C-alpha positions, -999 to 999 in steps of 0.1 A, spaced: 494 -686 -41 465 -695 -63 445 -664 -74 406 -669 -76 392 -647 -110 358 -636 -94 346 -602 -98 365 -580 -77 399 -593 -93 381 -583 -128 372 -551 -122 402 -539 -97 425 -548 -136 398 -531 -158 395 -498 -129 434 -494 -136 430 -502 -175 402 -474 -172 431 -448 -158 453 -452 -195 454 -420 -210 447 -416 -250 481 -420 -263 498 -443 -242 503 -482 -241 511 -505 -210 515 -542 -204 498 -570 -190 530 -570 -165 529 -535 -158 492 -544 -150 493 -569 -130 520 -548 -109 500 -523 -104 475 -545 -87 501 -561 -67 498 -591 -82 532 -593 -102 533 -626 -113 499 -627 -133 503 -610 -166 488 -636 -184 458 -635 -160 457 -596 -171 450 -607 -208 426 -632 -199 404 -611 -182 409 -583 -210 399 -609 -235 364 -608 -218 366 -574 -210 334 -563 -236 309 -585 -212 319 -558 -182 314 -529 -198 338 -503 -223 372 -503 -217 399 -489 -238 418 -525 -236 433 -518 -270 461 -496 -248 476 -529 -238 506 -546 -253 532 -572 -245 564 -561 -223 578 -558 -261 550 -534 -274 537 -563 -294 500 -563 -302 477 -588 -292 471 -612 -316 441 -616 -332 429 -584 -322 427 -568 -353 417 -535 -343 440 -526 -320 463 -510 -342 441 -491 -360 429 -480 -328 462 -472 -314 474 -451 -347 439 -430 -340 452 -420 -305 488 -412 -323 503 -438 -308 537 -441 -321 551 -476 -342 588 -492 -343 575 -516 -372 541 -528 -380 534 -552 -348 553 -531 -322 547 -498 -301 573 -476 -295 574 -485 -255 601 -455 -248 581 -432 -263 547 -445 -256 546 -463 -219 520 -451 -195 546 -435 -165 521 -444 -136 
């Protein structure tokens, strides 16, 4: 199945991201699953890399399935620390304690 990256799809992803509460994180795959596109975690990442063109969304709350921070998003760790998100090490969020249960 081919997925078309259109405005509706982009806003569907961003509307889920907008719901993540402060102090919690979600994975790219979790977002993909929530919008019914289970196998499109990378597409979620692509959309989030362009999110600033669509408004102000808490994209810093999205990490990979292991809790690893996004590469080249240098402010992400500080933004998460400001929200009291716990880390296992320098580059990994503690997913057991901080995963968003939606």
